[in-house]
C-alpha positions, 0 to 999 in steps of 0.5 A: 112688671106683674104679680101672681099670687098662688093660693095653694103655695101661699106664695107671691111672685114678682114677674117681668113682662116676659113672665120671668120670676124676679122674686118670690115671697111667702104670703098668707091668704084667707083662712076661708079659702078662695071666693069673690062674694062680699062678706065671705072673708075669702081671697078673690081669684082672677085678674086684678090691678094695684089700684092704689099704693098707700103708705109710701114714706111711713115707718116700718110697722106703721099701723093703718085703719081705714087706709090711714096711719093711726099714729101707732107703731106696732110692737109685740107689746101693742099686739099683746094688748089687743090680741084680736085686732086685725093688724094692717101694717107698713104699706097697702097695695089696694087691689081692684078686680079686672073681671066684671061680674067675677071680681069687679062690680056688684057683690063681688067687687074686690076693691069695695071688699077692701082687698089689700096686700099688706104687712102683718106682725112679723112674729105672727106671720105664717105662710099659711091661710090665716087672713080675713081675705087680704094677702098678708106679707112680712113687713120687709118683704112688703116694702121691697115689693111696694118699691118695685110695683107702680099703680096699675100693676097687673095682679093674678090670683090663682088657686094652683 
């Protein structure tokens, strides 16, 4: 299994070992575009791995902060009460760069930048660049993907 995220198409593909596309999902990546530098709020490109899988048995719409469940379950009412909050919901696939000097180590380290594939409020989801660097997905899609990929699954993030 492997994942390919296409920034131009705002799409994530789940591929088998022969590069056959098994499933496509809409995603939302960084509003600031691609980039690897810490503090840029950009989505890093290149080869990564899923370093950690977080939230396996949590309910749909579980709210996370610092990779821990807060005890909240997202609802449109909760969202309306905190309109500026960057919601991390349901599951987290924490990415680690695999290219030293490009997306690993130093000021370009994807893991130290806390780059995740994570859920977002479904009613706010758009298949367009809207994130602060992470890859956002609809919650049901994320659960399906999370259940399909183990830790250390290769991930490639490409511009086109």
